[in-house]
C-alpha positions as CSV (number, residue, x, y, z in Angstrom):
1,G,23.8,48.6,71.4
2,G,26.6,48.5,68.8
3,R,26.7,44.7,68.6
4,F,26.6,42.6,65.4
5,I,23.3,40.8,64.9
6,S,23.3,39.2,61.4
7,S,24.9,39.2,58.0
8,S,21.5,38.6,56.3
9,P,19.8,41.4,54.3
10,V,16.6,40.6,56.3
11,H,16.5,40.6,60.1
12,T,13.4,39.0,61.7
13,I,12.7,39.3,65.4
14,H,10.4,36.6,66.6
15,R,8.3,37.2,69.7
16,V,9.2,40.9,70.1
17,S,9.6,42.0,73.7
18,V,10.3,45.3,75.4
19,Q,14.0,44.5,75.5
20,D,14.1,44.6,71.7
21,A,13.1,48.3,71.6
22,G,15.8,50.6,70.4
23,E,17.8,51.7,67.4
24,Y,18.9,49.3,64.7
25,E,21.3,50.0,61.8
26,C,21.8,48.2,58.6
27,S,25.0,48.8,56.7
28,A,26.4,47.5,53.4
29,D,30.0,47.5,52.1
30,N,30.6,47.2,48.4
31,G,34.3,46.5,48.9
32,L,35.2,49.8,47.2
33,G,35.6,51.7,50.4
34,R,32.0,53.1,50.4
35,I,29.8,51.9,53.2
36,G,26.0,52.7,53.0
37,A,24.0,52.6,56.2
38,Q,20.4,53.3,57.3
39,K,19.0,53.4,60.9
40,I,15.5,52.6,62.1
41,T,14.1,52.8,65.6
42,L,11.9,50.0,66.9
43,D,9.2,51.2,69.4
44,V,7.6,48.3,71.2
45,L,4.1,49.0,72.3
46,Y,2.6,47.1,75.3
47,V,-0.6,47.1,77.4
48,P,-0.5,48.7,80.8
49,V,1.2,46.7,83.5
50,V,-0.4,47.5,86.9
51,V,1.2,46.8,90.2
52,I,-0.3,47.7,93.6
53,E,2.1,48.0,96.6
54,T,0.1,45.4,98.6
55,K,-2.7,42.8,98.0
56,T,-4.5,43.6,101.3
57,R,-4.8,46.7,103.4
58,E,-6.2,46.7,106.9
59,A,-7.5,49.9,108.5
60,E,-9.2,50.9,111.8
61,E,-12.6,52.6,111.5
62,R,-12.3,56.4,111.1
63,E,-8.7,56.1,109.9
64,S,-7.6,57.6,106.5
65,I,-5.8,55.4,104.0
66,T,-3.9,55.8,100.7
67,I,-2.8,53.0,98.4
68,K,-0.4,53.5,95.5
69,C,-0.8,51.9,92.1
70,N,2.1,51.9,89.6
71,V,1.3,51.7,85.9
72,T,3.8,51.3,83.1
73,S,2.9,51.0,79.4
74,N,4.0,52.2,76.0
75,P,2.4,54.5,75.0
76,P,2.0,55.9,78.5
77,P,-1.5,55.5,80.1
78,V,-4.1,58.1,79.1
79,E,-6.0,57.3,82.3
80,I,-5.5,55.6,85.6
81,E,-8.6,55.0,87.8
82,W,-9.8,53.1,90.8
83,V,-13.2,51.3,90.9
84,K,-14.8,49.2,93.6
85,E,-16.0,45.7,92.9
86,G,-19.8,45.5,93.3
87,N,-20.2,49.3,93.4
88,P,-20.6,50.9,90.0
89,D,-20.9,54.3,91.5
90,F,-17.4,54.3,93.0
91,R,-14.8,55.8,90.8
92,Q,-11.6,57.7,91.7
93,S,-9.1,59.1,89.2
94,G,-5.3,58.9,89.6
95,D,-2.8,56.4,90.8
96,V,-3.5,56.8,94.5
97,L,-6.6,55.5,96.2
98,A,-7.5,57.8,99.1
99,I,-10.3,57.1,101.6
100,N,-10.7,59.5,104.5
101,D,-12.7,58.6,107.6
102,I,-13.0,55.0,106.6
103,R,-16.1,53.1,107.7
104,A,-17.2,49.4,107.6
105,E,-19.0,49.9,104.2
106,H,-15.7,50.9,102.6
107,A,-14.5,47.3,103.0
108,G,-14.2,45.4,99.7
109,T,-12.1,44.8,96.7
110,Y,-10.7,47.9,94.8
111,I,-9.4,47.7,91.3
112,C,-6.8,50.0,89.8
113,R,-7.1,50.2,86.0
114,G,-4.5,51.6,83.6
115,I,-5.7,52.5,80.1
116,N,-3.7,53.3,77.0
117,N,-4.4,53.7,73.3
118,M,-2.2,51.7,71.0
119,R,-1.8,52.1,67.3
120,P,0.6,49.6,65.9
121,Y,2.3,50.4,62.6
122,G,-0.3,49.8,59.8
123,G,-3.0,48.8,62.3
124,K,-6.0,50.3,63.9
125,A,-6.0,52.2,67.2
126,A,-7.2,50.1,70.1
127,E,-7.8,50.9,73.8
128,R,-6.0,48.5,76.1
129,V,-6.6,48.0,79.8
130,G,-4.5,46.4,82.6
131,N,-5.6,46.1,86.2
132,S,-4.7,44.8,89.6
133,T,-6.7,44.5,92.9
134,V,-6.4,45.2,96.6
135,A,-8.7,44.0,99.4
136,V,-9.5,46.7,101.9
137,L,-10.4,45.3,105.4
138,V,-11.9,47.6,108.0
139,R,-11.7,46.7,111.7
140,H,-14.8,48.2,113.4
141,R,-17.1,47.7,116.3
142,P,-19.9,45.2,115.9
143,G,-23.2,46.5,114.7
144,K,-26.3,46.6,116.9
145,A,-27.0,43.3,118.6
146,V,-30.5,41.8,118.6
147,I,-31.7,38.9,120.8
148,T,-34.7,37.0,119.6
149,P,-37.3,36.2,120.7
150,N,-37.7,39.6,122.4
151,K,-40.1,38.2,125.1
152,P,-39.1,34.6,125.7
153,I,-41.6,32.4,127.6
154,V,-40.4,29.3,129.4
155,H,-42.7,26.5,130.5
156,V,-41.6,24.6,133.5
157,G,-42.6,21.0,133.6
158,F,-41.5,17.4,133.8
159,V,-39.9,15.5,131.1
160,W,-40.6,11.8,131.1
161,L,-38.1,9.5,129.6
162,V,-39.3,6.0,128.8
163,L,-36.8,3.2,128.4
């Protein structure tokens, strides 16, 4: 940003954050009117940060719903997907969860996952995952009612109470 940071030949940034990303320049003046300078760009890598627009979403049975998931990371995510807690078969790609003709069995907790591949300078590549959840609640008619026993029998008689 053009501001002076230090007069030391070594500059250390402790606890690097996203705000530290950018271009840095080191310059040296030998007092003879010749200034040497070198620039370097600091690229700060970070795991996906996942934010869903709401923590719960209510829907009427047979309605269609969409829920947006925002993912930021550096490098950018290579994949964004939705999964449903307790249902390993449910998987939907993209940053929008879309359920058409919603039914009672669609109720549950949905997880938006953002995935990126980070390769720090001099380090090994590693897949990183960030996630967030939303609870989908479905308002629906009650299921089939059953009264038991199905053929109740009542015996009429006297009850004696002894004191």
